[in-house]
N, C-alpha and C positions, 0 to 999 in steps of 0.2 A: 573566231574571224578565219575564213577562205586563206589559205597562204597568198592566196593574188591579192588580195585588199590587206596584206598586211606594209606597213612600212620595211623597202626597200635598205640596206646599206650601204646606198652607192654612195660611189667617188664623186665631185663634182671638179671637175676643171676650173683652174681660176680664170677669169678673164678680167681683163679690163678696162676703163672707156676708150682705150687706147685704139680700140678696132681690131683685136685680137677676137678671135670666136668666141660665141655666147658659151654661157658655160651649158656644159653638157657632161648629162650623168653619165657614167658606165659602173659595167658588171663584170665579174668574173664569173665562171662558169660555177663556182663551187655556190656564190650568193643565189643566182639563179637557179641551181637545183635545190638548194635550201629553200629558197622563197614558194617557189612551186612544186617541192616533196615528190622531184622526181632525181632520176639519175643523173649526171653529166654524162652517161653513157649513153641518154634518152638525146639531151641538148649536140652531144655530136652526130646521130643520125638525123637529127630535123636538121643541121646546116648540108650532109651529105645530098638528101631529097630538097635541099633549096631552098627550105622555107627561114632560113636566116642564114647572114654571110658577115660574120663579125669581123672586126677590124683584127688585126695583130700589134703584140708591143713584145716585140722578138718573141721567146715562144710561145707566152700568154695569150691569149682570147680575151679582148676585149669587145665586151657589149654593149650596146648602146639603148637608149629608151626604145627606140625600135624595131631594136630586136626583141628588147624584151617586151613588148606590145605584140610582135609577129609569133612570138614563145606564148603569150595568152590566148591570143587566138587560136593557137595551135592545139591547144591542150583546153578551148570547149567546142572547138569543133569535131576534136575525138570524142570529148561527151558525149557530143549530139552522133555521136554514129558514124561521122564522115570519115571520108578515105583518104588519104594524105594528098593525094591529085587532087579531090574535092576542095581540101581545106588551103591547099597553094594558092588553086585556080581563086576561090575566094579571097584570101590574103594580100594576094599578087594586085587584084584590084583595088583592095583597101590600101594597098600600099600608092596606087598609080595618081591619088589626089587629084581624079577626075572626078565629076558625074557622081553620086554617091547611087541612083535609080540604078543603073546596070548588072553593080554590087547587089543592093535589094531583092532584084527581078531574079537574078541567077542564084541568089540564096531562098529565096520563095520558090522555086524549081526544087533546088537539091532539099530542099522541108519536104515538099507534095511529094516524093521519089520517098523520101525514108521513109515517111508516114503511110505511101500504098505498099512499100515491103513493109514495116511493121503490123499494118492491118491481115493482111497474109500471115502473116508469121502466126501470128494471134489467132485467126482461123483456124491455121494447121494444127496447133493445138491444142483448140479445142475440140479437133475430130479426136487427136489424137488421145485426149483426156475423156472424151466418150465411148472409144473400142477399150480404155485401159476398164472404165468401169463397168462396160458389157462381158470382157474375160473376168472380171474380179467377180462379176454377179453368179458367172458360170460356177467359177471354183468355188465361190461360197454353195451354191445347190449341188456340186458333187462330194463335199465335205460334210453336208447337213445328211445325205444320206444314208441310211447306215449300210456297214457293209455288208456284205453277204460272207454267213459260216462256211465255216472251209470244209471240205468233203472228206471225215474221217480216213477213207483211204488214199487220199490226195496227201496227206500229210502222216501215214504208218510209208508209205512210199516215198516220201523224202526221206523219214528214218532210215530207213531200209539203206540206201544210197549213200545216207552220211555214214555210218557205222561199215559199208563196205569198203571206202576210202580209207 
């Protein structure tokens, strides 16, 4: 089961029918790090670039379901090869609560650009592999040729030089 699909050990804040806040699951940095198999340092980095904004309970970070979702989307974007800036732009649109159409259109544009980049990389790799094959073939041809016999005079001259030293 992927880490992101495992049930979390979230703590629910108790609420009652007396008008207090609805139940909100919260997570510690350690819980999120374990759930998504990343380091707490990575989570703090995502906070620094503005992808997550946890609340504070004293010195401890308190993450909500919103933060967990943003982390999940961030990691998914990274797997797709998106930059953190692109991920932030898409996640912010997701979080805006407005029409999903602009988000989907922006995502399609980002995916099209990544597809173009990957196609170019694939073409470059294929050209490089063809060049490597040519070099390998040339090396094999040279290795298959018999070596010319060394001239006896050349060996004798080399032996005299070695003895003189």
